[in-house]
Structure formats: C-alpha cells, structure tokens
All heavy atoms as an XYZ file, in Angstrom:
774
protein
N      -1.000    124.818     -2.374
C      -2.333    124.694     -1.806
C      -2.976    123.362     -2.208
O      -3.526    122.669     -1.386
C      -3.158    125.903     -2.261
C      -4.572    125.869     -1.819
S      -4.682    126.357     -0.083
C      -6.403    126.477      0.090
N      -2.888    123.006     -3.487
C      -3.516    121.760     -3.923
C      -2.815    120.543     -3.353
O      -3.436    119.509     -3.163
C      -3.541    121.645     -5.461
O      -2.221    121.772     -5.951
C      -4.461    122.672     -6.077
N      -1.525    120.640     -3.070
C      -0.822    119.494     -2.490
C      -1.299    119.209     -1.076
O      -1.189    118.098     -0.596
C       0.702    119.716     -2.478
O       0.990    120.913     -1.772
C       1.260    119.774     -3.876
N      -1.830    120.215     -0.400
C      -2.367    120.009      0.940
C      -3.771    119.403      0.879
O      -4.177    118.688      1.775
C      -2.409    121.324      1.709
C      -1.022    121.858      2.053
S      -1.101    123.412      2.916
C      -1.865    122.912      4.440
N      -4.493    119.678     -0.168
C      -5.875    119.202     -0.302
C      -5.912    117.727     -0.676
O      -6.758    116.987     -0.207
C      -6.635    120.045     -1.350
C      -6.774    121.477     -0.828
C      -7.985    119.437     -1.656
C      -7.364    122.434     -1.824
N      -4.975    117.265     -1.486
C      -4.994    115.888     -1.982
C      -4.994    114.857     -0.857
O      -5.809    113.934     -0.881
C      -3.847    115.660     -2.994
C      -4.138    116.472     -4.256
C      -3.677    114.185     -3.311
C      -3.034    116.475     -5.276
N      -4.137    114.960      0.169
C      -4.202    113.955      1.246
C      -5.562    113.924      1.947
O      -6.053    112.862      2.314
C      -3.093    114.376      2.208
C      -2.160    115.202      1.401
C      -3.002    115.863      0.359
N      -6.171    115.076      2.131
C      -7.483    115.124      2.782
C      -8.547    114.469      1.910
O      -9.430    113.774      2.405
C      -7.878    116.557      3.124
C      -7.001    117.157      4.183
C      -6.101    118.165      3.879
C      -7.049    116.688      5.495
C      -5.283    118.698      4.862
C      -6.232    117.211      6.477
C      -5.344    118.215      6.152
O      -4.542    118.728      7.115
N      -8.461    114.686      0.597
C      -9.418    114.048     -0.310
C      -9.238    112.535     -0.304
O     -10.215    111.787     -0.334
C      -9.264    114.599     -1.728
C      -9.690    116.043     -1.927
C      -9.367    116.498     -3.345
C     -11.165    116.229     -1.623
N      -7.993    112.077     -0.261
C      -7.745    110.636     -0.202
C      -8.272    110.039      1.092
O      -8.853    108.953      1.093
C      -6.255    110.347     -0.352
C      -5.661    110.641     -1.728
C      -4.151    110.461     -1.709
C      -6.297    109.780     -2.790
N      -8.086    110.739      2.202
C      -8.616    110.277      3.484
C     -10.137    110.220      3.440
O     -10.745    109.252      3.878
C      -8.146    111.187      4.616
C      -8.670    110.840      6.005
C      -8.193    109.456      6.426
C      -8.235    111.883      7.003
N     -10.765    111.255      2.881
C     -12.222    111.277      2.766
C     -12.710    110.130      1.904
O     -13.678    109.450      2.243
C     -12.687    112.614      2.187
C     -14.183    112.798      2.005
C     -14.908    112.691      3.349
C     -14.481    114.119      1.352
N     -12.028    109.856      0.802
C     -12.398    108.745     -0.070
C     -12.265    107.418      0.668
O     -13.140    106.561      0.587
C     -11.530    108.745     -1.325
C     -11.750    107.594     -2.301
C     -13.178    107.627     -2.844
C     -10.752    107.651     -3.423
N     -11.198    107.246      1.441
C     -11.002    106.009      2.198
C     -12.111    105.817      3.219
O     -12.630    104.719      3.394
C      -9.645    106.025      2.890
N     -12.517    106.881      3.894
C     -13.597    106.787      4.875
C     -14.900    106.435      4.186
O     -15.656    105.586      4.652
C     -13.731    108.104      5.675
C     -15.022    108.130      6.471
C     -12.533    108.287      6.584
N     -15.171    107.042      3.042
C     -16.422    106.760      2.322
C     -16.473    105.314      1.847
O     -17.503    104.671      1.903
C     -16.569    107.694      1.129
S     -16.915    109.385      1.591
N     -15.356    104.789      1.379
C     -15.321    103.418      0.878
C     -15.500    102.425      2.019
O     -16.224    101.445      1.891
C     -14.000    103.156      0.117
C     -13.815    101.672     -0.152
C     -13.977    103.944     -1.163
N     -14.858    102.661      3.161
C     -14.903    101.693      4.241
C     -16.093    101.876      5.165
O     -16.350    101.040      6.002
C     -13.621    101.759      5.094
O     -13.507    103.075      5.626
C     -12.404    101.416      4.282
N     -16.829    102.964      5.024
C     -17.888    103.239      5.982
C     -19.270    102.845      5.479
O     -20.261    103.204      6.079
C     -17.884    104.724      6.345
O     -18.240    105.497      5.223
N     -19.358    102.130      4.398
C     -20.669    101.749      3.891
C     -21.407    100.892      4.917
O     -20.839    100.435      5.894
C     -20.544    101.043      2.561
C     -19.779     99.769      2.689
C     -19.607     99.098      1.387
N     -19.357     97.703      1.727
C     -19.177     96.766      0.875
N     -19.241     97.011     -0.387
N     -18.950     95.540      1.271
N     -22.644    100.651      4.684
C     -23.483     99.893      5.613
C     -23.208     98.405      5.415
O     -23.690     97.789      4.470
C     -24.945    100.227      5.345
S     -26.077     99.458      6.496
N     -22.398     97.845      6.315
C     -21.988     96.454      6.187
C     -21.793     95.859      7.577
O     -21.264     96.507      8.470
C     -20.679     96.384      5.400
C     -20.173     94.998      5.171
C     -18.894     95.027      4.379
C     -18.367     93.608      4.224
N     -17.083     93.578      3.551
N     -22.210     94.615      7.749
C     -22.025     93.917      9.030
C     -20.554     93.674      9.304
O     -19.780     93.390      8.393
C     -22.729     92.562      9.012
S     -24.511     92.654      9.030
N     -20.193     93.756     10.576
C     -18.860     93.323     10.988
C     -18.972     91.857     11.406
O     -20.061     91.312     11.527
C     -18.353     94.175     12.153
O     -19.005     93.812     13.347
N     -17.850     91.227     11.649
C     -17.839     89.820     12.059
C     -17.978     89.657     13.571
O     -17.904     88.532     14.069
C     -16.541     89.147     11.606
C     -16.452     89.034     10.097
O     -17.508     88.996      9.440
O     -15.328     88.993      9.570
N     -18.178     90.749     14.283
C     -18.233     90.692     15.749
C     -19.500     89.974     16.218
O     -20.596     90.259     15.739
C     -18.194     92.104     16.355
C     -16.881     92.786     16.023
C     -18.415     92.066     17.866
C     -16.827     94.237     16.421
N     -19.321     89.052     17.136
C     -20.444     88.427     17.841
C     -20.108     88.425     19.327
O     -18.937     88.439     19.697
C     -20.704     86.976     17.379
O     -19.527     86.205     17.582
C     -21.128     86.908     15.925
N     -21.126     88.426     20.144
C     -20.940     88.369     21.589
C     -21.795     87.248     22.158
O     -22.868     86.947     21.633
C     -21.345     89.699     22.241
C     -20.540     90.930     21.859
C     -21.114     92.170     22.522
C     -19.079     90.761     22.220
N     -21.338     86.666     23.230
C     -22.099     85.632     23.924
C     -22.910     86.300     25.021
O     -22.350     86.960     25.895
C     -21.156     84.586     24.520
C     -21.825     83.406     25.211
C     -22.656     82.598     24.219
C     -20.775     82.518     25.854
N     -24.224     86.166     24.955
C     -25.100     86.727     25.981
C     -25.039     85.811     27.199
O     -25.485     84.669     27.145
C     -26.533     86.815     25.452
C     -27.502     87.454     26.428
O     -27.187     87.537     27.633
O     -28.579     87.877     25.984
N     -24.485     86.310     28.322
C     -24.328     85.438     29.490
C     -25.662     85.007     30.102
O     -25.747     83.945     30.706
C     -23.515     86.280     30.474
C     -23.643     87.680     30.013
C     -23.962     87.645     28.564
N     -26.700     85.811     29.909
C     -27.999     85.471     30.480
C     -28.650     84.301     29.763
O     -29.295     83.451     30.382
C     -28.919     86.689     30.454
N     -28.474     84.232     28.427
C     -29.146     83.191     27.643
C     -28.192     82.145     27.077
O     -28.638     81.096     26.626
C     -29.914     83.823     26.467
O     -28.968     84.436     25.579
C     -30.935     84.847     26.942
N     -26.901     82.472     27.044
C     -25.937     81.570     26.420
C     -25.996     81.622     24.907
O     -25.371     80.822     24.222
N     -26.727     82.583     24.345
C     -26.926     82.699     22.906
C     -25.878     83.641     22.300
O     -25.538     84.674     22.883
C     -28.332     83.249     22.634
C     -28.710     83.315     21.186
C     -30.146     83.812     21.017
O     -30.711     84.439     21.901
N     -30.722     83.536     19.874
N     -25.376     83.283     21.133
C     -24.469     84.157     20.396
C     -25.289     85.246     19.727
O     -26.260     84.955     19.032
C     -23.684     83.367     19.333
O     -22.947     82.336     19.985
C     -22.728     84.250     18.564
N     -24.894     86.495     19.954
C     -25.634     87.628     19.391
C     -24.786     88.340     18.351
O     -23.571     88.316     18.402
C     -26.046     88.627     20.485
O     -24.865     89.145     21.110
C     -26.928     87.980     21.520
N     -25.454     88.988     17.408
C     -24.792     89.721     16.340
C     -24.672     88.883     15.090
O     -25.132     87.745     15.033
N     -24.078     89.471     14.049
C     -23.840     88.799     12.780
C     -25.112     88.196     12.171
O     -25.077     87.120     11.577
C     -22.736     87.751     12.931
C     -21.995     87.529     11.631
O     -22.117     88.312     10.704
N     -21.222     86.470     11.562
N     -26.232     88.869     12.382
C     -27.544     88.489     11.839
C     -28.049     87.158     12.385
O     -28.936     86.532     11.806
C     -27.523     88.467     10.307
S     -26.937     90.009      9.560
N     -27.514     86.705     13.525
C     -27.921     85.432     14.134
C     -29.094     85.596     15.094
O     -29.729     84.616     15.450
C     -26.741     84.814     14.888
C     -25.562     84.442     14.011
C     -24.434     83.895     14.848
C     -23.217     83.598     14.045
N     -23.288     82.440     13.199
N     -29.341     86.810     15.557
C     -30.412     87.054     16.527
C     -31.326     88.144     16.000
O     -30.981     88.869     15.072
C     -29.821     87.504     17.882
O     -28.870     88.543     17.661
C     -29.146     86.359     18.597
N     -32.506     88.230     16.615
C     -33.479     89.238     16.188
C     -33.846     90.159     17.337
O     -33.847     89.759     18.498
C     -34.740     88.566     15.655
C     -34.518     87.846     14.350
C     -35.833     87.458     13.694
O     -36.887     87.502     14.302
N     -35.756     87.080     12.438
N     -34.171     91.391     16.959
C     -34.692     92.375     17.878
C     -35.880     93.033     17.174
O     -35.749     93.459     16.019
C     -33.616     93.433     18.194
C     -34.041     94.419     19.239
S     -32.821     95.717     19.583
C     -31.271     94.907     19.441
N     -37.019     93.041     17.838
C     -38.243     93.579     17.228
C     -38.544     92.923     15.881
O     -38.949     93.573     14.930
C     -38.141     95.096     17.060
C     -37.965     95.811     18.377
O     -38.490     95.391     19.409
N     -37.214     96.891     18.366
N     -38.298     91.618     15.798
C     -38.618     90.865     14.589
C     -37.631     91.007     13.447
O     -37.878     90.510     12.358
N     -36.500     91.701     13.688
C     -35.515     91.891     12.621
C     -34.148     91.380     13.056
O     -33.722     91.614     14.188
C     -35.387     93.370     12.259
C     -36.621     93.959     11.621
C     -36.374     95.400     11.205
O     -35.834     96.185     11.973
N     -36.756     95.731      9.980
N     -33.472     90.699     12.135
C     -32.091     90.291     12.398
C     -31.233     91.541     12.440
O     -31.514     92.532     11.773
C     -31.588     89.379     11.285
O     -32.341     88.197     11.250
N     -30.163     91.486     13.239
C     -29.275     92.642     13.351
C     -27.837     92.175     13.471
O     -27.559     91.013     13.718
C     -29.657     93.515     14.550
C     -29.559     92.784     15.859
C     -30.531     92.018     16.436
C     -28.431     92.710     16.723
N     -30.069     91.475     17.607
C     -28.782     91.892     17.815
C     -27.150     93.257     16.695
C     -27.892     91.613     18.852
C     -26.274     92.971     17.728
C     -26.652     92.166     18.801
N     -26.913     93.111     13.271
C     -25.486     92.822     13.403
C     -24.774     94.062     13.903
O     -25.318     95.166     13.866
C     -24.896     92.380     12.068
S     -24.982     93.628     10.776
N     -23.546     93.859     14.363
C     -22.731     94.989     14.763
C     -22.137     95.626     13.515
O     -21.834     94.938     12.542
C     -21.613     94.538     15.702
C     -22.127     94.050     17.030
C     -22.144     92.705     17.326
C     -22.613     94.938     17.975
C     -22.624     92.243     18.543
C     -23.094     94.492     19.199
C     -23.099     93.146     19.477
N     -21.998     96.956     13.535
C     -21.449     97.701     12.403
C     -20.378     98.666     12.901
O     -20.285     98.943     14.096
C     -22.541     98.480     11.631
C     -23.529     97.528     10.973
C     -23.260     99.467     12.533
N     -19.628     99.194     11.996
C     -18.588    100.171     12.316
C     -19.216    101.468     12.829
O     -20.326    101.834     12.443
C     -17.780    100.471     11.052
O     -16.990    101.619     11.221
N     -18.488    102.169     13.664
C     -18.975    103.450     14.175
C     -19.114    104.480     13.064
O     -19.861    105.448     13.203
C     -18.036    103.989     15.253
O     -16.758    104.224     14.705
N     -18.437    104.283     11.940
C     -18.541    105.226     10.824
C     -19.361    104.668      9.663
O     -19.322    105.194      8.556
C     -17.145    105.660     10.335
C     -16.320    104.465      9.889
C     -16.422    106.470     11.393
C     -15.024    104.837      9.192
N     -20.126    103.607      9.911
C     -20.948    103.034      8.835
C     -22.050    104.010      8.444
O     -22.424    104.890      9.212
C     -21.557    101.698      9.257
O     -22.662    101.918     10.098
N     -22.568    103.806      7.253
C     -23.608    104.695      6.731
C     -25.011    104.119      6.907
O     -25.949    104.611      6.284
C     -23.352    104.970      5.233
O     -23.329    103.726      4.533
C     -22.045    105.698      5.028
N     -25.175    103.111      7.734
C     -26.491    102.491      7.929
C     -27.474    103.526      8.491
O     -27.183    104.187      9.491
C     -26.400    101.316      8.894
S     -25.322     99.998      8.320
N     -28.629    103.619      7.858
C     -29.610    104.630      8.260
C     -30.199    104.366      9.642
O     -30.671    105.290     10.299
C     -30.731    104.704      7.218
O     -31.363    103.439      7.097
N     -30.147    103.119     10.101
C     -30.735    102.786     11.405
C     -29.666    102.494     12.470
O     -29.980    101.958     13.524
C     -31.666    101.584     11.277
C     -30.927    100.294     10.963
O     -29.826    100.360     10.364
O     -31.436     99.224     11.313
N     -28.418    102.844     12.219
C     -27.315    102.550     13.149
C     -27.600    103.164     14.521
O     -27.956    104.325     14.632
C     -26.014    103.103     12.597
C     -24.827    102.936     13.519
C     -23.581    103.539     12.936
C     -23.664    105.047     13.048
N     -22.470    105.733     12.565
N     -27.458    102.335     15.559
C     -27.660    102.793     16.939
C     -26.524    102.266     17.800
O     -25.959    101.213     17.519
C     -28.987    102.284     17.495
C     -30.203    102.872     16.819
C     -31.477    102.407     17.503
C     -32.674    103.074     16.899
N     -33.275    102.386     15.804
N     -26.222    102.983     18.876
C     -25.201    102.521     19.808
C     -25.798    101.401     20.649
O     -26.973    101.432     21.010
C     -24.655    103.668     20.673
C     -23.395    103.223     21.386
C     -25.683    104.192     21.630
C     -22.493    104.341     21.814
N     -25.007    100.378     20.915
C     -25.461     99.251     21.724
C     -25.534     99.683     23.180
O     -24.545    100.155     23.724
C     -24.484     98.064     21.583
O     -24.308     97.800     20.199
C     -25.010     96.828     22.260
N     -26.704     99.539     23.817
C     -26.855    100.044     25.187
C     -25.956     99.370     26.223
O     -25.450    100.029     27.114
C     -28.320     99.793     25.519
C     -28.963     99.242     24.312
C     -27.914     98.974     23.294
N     -25.721     98.083     26.116
C     -24.964     97.365     27.146
C     -23.458     97.351     26.905
O     -22.712     96.952     27.779
C     -25.437     95.904     27.256
C     -26.855     95.749     27.716
C     -27.843     95.751     26.566
O     -27.485     95.900     25.411
N     -29.110     95.611     26.894
N     -22.987     97.741     25.727
C     -21.576     97.621     25.400
C     -21.070     98.953     24.852
O     -21.535     99.411     23.818
C     -21.354     96.513     24.354
O     -22.031     95.334     24.791
C     -19.898     96.203     24.179
N     -20.119     99.540     25.513
C     -19.586    100.834     25.100
C     -18.803    100.688     23.794
O     -17.960     99.801     23.657
C     -18.670    101.409     26.196
C     -19.475    101.663     27.462
C     -17.957    102.671     25.728
C     -18.648    102.039     28.660
N     -19.095    101.554     22.836
C     -18.329    101.608     21.600
C     -18.807    100.712     20.483
O     -18.229    100.725     19.409
N     -19.848     99.922     20.710
C     -20.373     99.070     19.637
C     -21.677     99.650     19.100
O     -22.481    100.203     19.851
C     -20.615     97.651     20.134
C     -19.376     96.810     20.394
C     -19.780     95.432     20.910
C     -18.523     96.668     19.157
N     -21.867     99.505     17.812
C     -23.084     99.962     17.141
C     -23.733     98.769     16.457
O     -23.060     97.808     16.106
C     -22.744    101.025     16.093
C     -22.222    102.298     16.704
C     -20.903    102.407     17.109
C     -23.060    103.388     16.882
C     -20.416    103.572     17.679
C     -22.581    104.557     17.447
C     -21.262    104.641     17.850
O     -20.803    105.794     18.410
N     -25.052     98.854     16.253
C     -25.752     97.760     15.580
C     -26.724     98.304     14.552
O     -27.101     99.482     14.580
C     -26.474     96.866     16.589
C     -27.650     97.511     17.284
C     -28.946     97.330     16.796
C     -27.482     98.300     18.420
C     -30.028     97.925     17.432
C     -28.556     98.890     19.054
C     -29.831     98.699     18.555
O     -30.904     99.289     19.179
N     -27.144     97.439     13.640
C     -28.056     97.827     12.564
C     -28.789     96.606     12.033
O     -28.204     95.527     11.920
C     -27.258     98.474     11.428
O     -28.037     98.598     10.255
N     -30.057     96.784     11.704
C     -30.820     95.740     11.011
C     -30.679     95.914      9.502
O     -30.685     94.931      8.750
C     -32.289     95.801     11.421
N     -30.528     97.152      9.058
C     -30.376     97.419      7.621
C     -29.136     96.711      7.084
O     -29.142     96.171      5.985
C     -30.300     98.946      7.357
C     -29.910     99.243      5.922
C     -31.628     99.606      7.695
N     -28.060     96.668      7.870
C     -26.826     96.008      7.422
C     -27.059     94.532      7.135
O     -26.454     93.979      6.215
C     -25.730     96.179      8.469
N     -27.929     93.884      7.894
C     -28.238     92.472      7.618
C     -28.923     92.332      6.267
O     -28.654     91.378      5.530
C     -29.118     91.885      8.727
S     -28.218     91.494     10.225
N     -29.802     93.264      5.923
C     -30.460     93.220      4.622
C     -29.455     93.454      3.499
O     -29.469     92.762      2.495
C     -31.584     94.263      4.541
C     -32.774     93.918      5.383
C     -33.385     92.587      4.984
O     -33.564     92.300      3.801
N     -33.684     91.758      5.957
N     -28.564     94.419      3.691
C     -27.539     94.717      2.687
C     -26.630     93.518      2.508
O     -26.332     93.107      1.392
C     -26.719     95.966      3.097
C     -25.521     96.155      2.192
C     -27.601     97.197      3.085
N     -26.202     92.918      3.616
C     -25.310     91.764      3.573
C     -25.993     90.584      2.887
O     -25.386     89.874      2.098
C     -24.868     91.376      4.999
O     -24.245     92.504      5.596
C     -23.903     90.211      4.986
N     -27.279     90.390      3.186
C     -28.021     89.277      2.595
C     -28.185     89.465      1.085
O     -28.178     88.495      0.330
C     -29.393     89.177      3.263
C     -30.195     87.956      2.841
C     -31.421     87.759      3.691
C     -32.451     88.808      3.410
N     -33.738     88.583      4.057
N     -28.309     90.724      0.627
C     -28.522     91.007     -0.786
C     -27.241     90.973     -1.610
O     -27.289     90.904     -2.830
C     -29.184     92.380     -0.968
C     -30.612     92.391     -0.420
O     -31.181     91.292     -0.232
O     -31.148     93.482     -0.175
N     -26.076     91.032     -0.939
C     -24.812     90.972     -1.673
C     -24.587     89.557     -2.180
O     -24.942     88.593     -1.521
C     -23.639     91.367     -0.767
C     -23.577     92.837     -0.476
C     -22.393     93.197      0.408
O     -21.693     92.279      0.889
O     -22.174     94.397      0.604
N     -23.954     89.430     -3.353
C     -23.663     88.082     -3.844
C     -22.675     87.392     -2.920
O     -21.739     88.008     -2.426
C     -23.041     88.326     -5.226
C     -22.659     89.766     -5.248
C     -23.493     90.475     -4.227
N     -22.922     86.117     -2.661
C     -22.060     85.355     -1.767
C     -20.803     84.921     -2.499
O     -20.818     84.657     -3.692
C     -22.793     84.115     -1.248
C     -23.921     84.446     -0.311
C     -24.552     83.192      0.262
O     -23.875     82.148      0.318
O     -25.722     83.263      0.645
N     -19.698     84.860     -1.775
C     -18.477     84.296     -2.334
C     -18.708     82.815     -2.548
O     -19.375     82.162     -1.762
C     -17.298     84.460     -1.372
C     -16.841     85.897     -1.269
O     -17.123     86.677     -2.195
O     -16.206     86.238     -0.248
N     -18.125     82.280     -3.616
C     -18.222     80.829     -3.756
C     -17.309     80.209     -2.711
O     -16.457     80.859     -2.135
C     -17.888     80.383     -5.182
C     -16.524     80.852     -5.616
O     -15.694     81.219     -4.799
N     -16.293     80.858     -6.917
N     -17.506     78.976     -2.428
C     -16.778     78.315     -1.354
C     -15.423     77.779     -1.797
O     -14.824     76.978     -1.107
C     -17.620     77.173     -0.769
C     -18.810     77.706      0.003
O     -18.737     78.850      0.471
O     -19.798     76.966      0.140
N     -14.951     78.212     -2.964
C     -13.651     77.752     -3.422
C     -12.565     78.358     -2.547
O     -12.672     79.501     -2.118
C     -13.423     78.167     -4.879
C     -14.379     77.508     -5.845
C     -14.158     77.987     -7.265
O     -13.082     78.555     -7.548
O     -15.054     77.809     -8.086
N     -11.512     77.603     -2.278
C     -10.431     78.156     -1.464
C      -9.762     79.331     -2.162
O      -9.661     79.359     -3.382
C      -9.464     76.991     -1.297
C      -9.888     75.946     -2.239
C     -11.275     76.263     -2.705
N      -9.320     80.306     -1.395
C      -8.640     81.471     -1.932
C      -7.212     81.083     -2.294
O      -6.555     80.341     -1.584
C      -8.616     82.601     -0.898
C      -9.994     82.997     -0.403
C     -10.640     83.958     -1.343
C     -11.910     84.553     -0.788
N     -13.107     83.935     -1.173
N      -6.737     81.584     -3.424
C      -5.373     81.331     -3.854
C      -4.440     82.312     -3.161
O      -4.668     83.507     -3.181
C      -5.251     81.489     -5.370
C      -6.078     80.499     -6.150
C      -5.605     79.078     -5.914
O      -4.416     78.813     -5.845
N      -6.542     78.157     -5.784
N      -3.407     81.813     -2.522
C      -2.413     82.647     -1.865
C      -1.174     82.649     -2.741
O      -0.622     81.585     -3.039
C      -2.069     82.102     -0.462
C      -0.980     82.926      0.186
C      -3.311     82.030      0.391
N      -0.732     83.853     -3.198
C       0.455     83.879     -4.052
C       1.687     83.388     -3.296
O       1.854     83.697     -2.133
C       0.606     85.349     -4.437
C      -0.389     86.100     -3.652
C      -1.275     85.140     -2.942
N       2.496     82.616     -3.965
C       3.729     82.129     -3.351
C       4.915     82.539     -4.195
O       4.780     82.827     -5.384
C       3.715     80.588     -3.216
O       3.535     80.026     -4.502
C       2.612     80.122     -2.285
N       6.074     82.574     -3.577
C       7.284     82.875     -4.351
C       7.848     81.568     -4.901
O       7.421     80.480     -4.512
C       8.292     83.660     -3.500
C       8.906     82.855     -2.383
O       8.889     81.622     -2.445
O       9.419     83.468     -1.440
N       8.804     81.641     -5.816
C       9.322     80.417     -6.435
C      10.003     79.452     -5.465
O      10.190     78.300     -5.769
C      10.332     80.919     -7.467
C      10.331     82.399     -7.403
C       9.380     82.843     -6.373
N      10.340     79.925     -4.254
C      11.016     79.079     -3.274
C      10.049     78.438     -2.287
O      10.450     77.860     -1.304
C      12.079     79.894     -2.541
C      13.056     80.500     -3.490
C      13.005     81.852     -3.792
C      14.008     79.714     -4.144
C      13.889     82.408     -4.680
C      14.891     80.266     -5.054
C      14.835     81.621     -5.316
O      15.698     82.182     -6.223
N       8.731     78.596     -2.546
C       7.739     77.930     -1.728
C       7.221     78.757     -0.556
O       6.344     78.323      0.157
N       7.714     79.949     -0.363
C       7.233     80.801      0.722
C       6.011     81.587      0.294
O       5.719     81.725     -0.896
N       5.287     82.072      1.238
C       4.096     82.873      0.936
C       4.508     84.324      0.794
O       5.257     84.864      1.594
C       3.054     82.737      2.068
C       1.871     83.634      1.828
C       2.609     81.302      2.196
N       4.023     84.971     -0.279
C       4.301     86.382     -0.489
C       3.409     87.209      0.430
O       2.243     86.921      0.589
C       4.028     86.786     -1.938
C       5.044     86.281     -2.900
C       4.778     86.847     -4.278
C       5.795     86.364     -5.271
N       5.569     86.898     -6.594
N       3.978     88.219      1.026
C       3.210     89.117      1.891
C       3.191     90.496      1.330
O       3.948     90.947      0.592
C       3.756     89.153      3.328
C       2.780     88.542      4.284
C       5.092     88.556      3.477
C-alpha cells in the first residue's frame, strides 16, 4: 500500500514546487499596436503583468481572453521583482576531460 502512495506524493511535491507564482518567459507581439506584451513589459489597469503557468499559485491568475490556454498575473510580476537577481556572470558548463560538454 505504501509503495503505491510514494509515487503520488512525489508527483504532488513536484507540482507544488513547479507551480509557485512565477512569470514565464512567454511574450506575444500585439498586432494592433506592435508592442511586445507579457513578461512584465506592459501594464493593465496600472499594473505590470506576465504570463504564468496554468498550475501556478498566483492569487490573481486569470485566463487570457484572446489566447486559448494562456494565463496571466500581476502578482507574479511583484514576486519576480522581489526575488534576488542572478548576477550577470556567465554560467559554468561542466565539460569532460576530452573537451566535450557533459549532458
């Protein structure tokens, strides 16, 4: 019985970890204005907003009216802005002794 429960608990944990309130990198070009929308670059009702995952935990998450399957949130922009930024140092990619990149 417990061996059947463990995979479900791991799946639930994975969903909880990945579903937090966080902006996605998705942006769309508005054909009417030529403006890039999403990723906290545009405002709606005076607030910046971004696209979020359908399983995000953002309290204000709403489905995007013009695009099927996309959700947006202003809270995610606040969360993203409050997170510490990565420094601009290049990321180190591990390599093997023969000069190839490890995957």
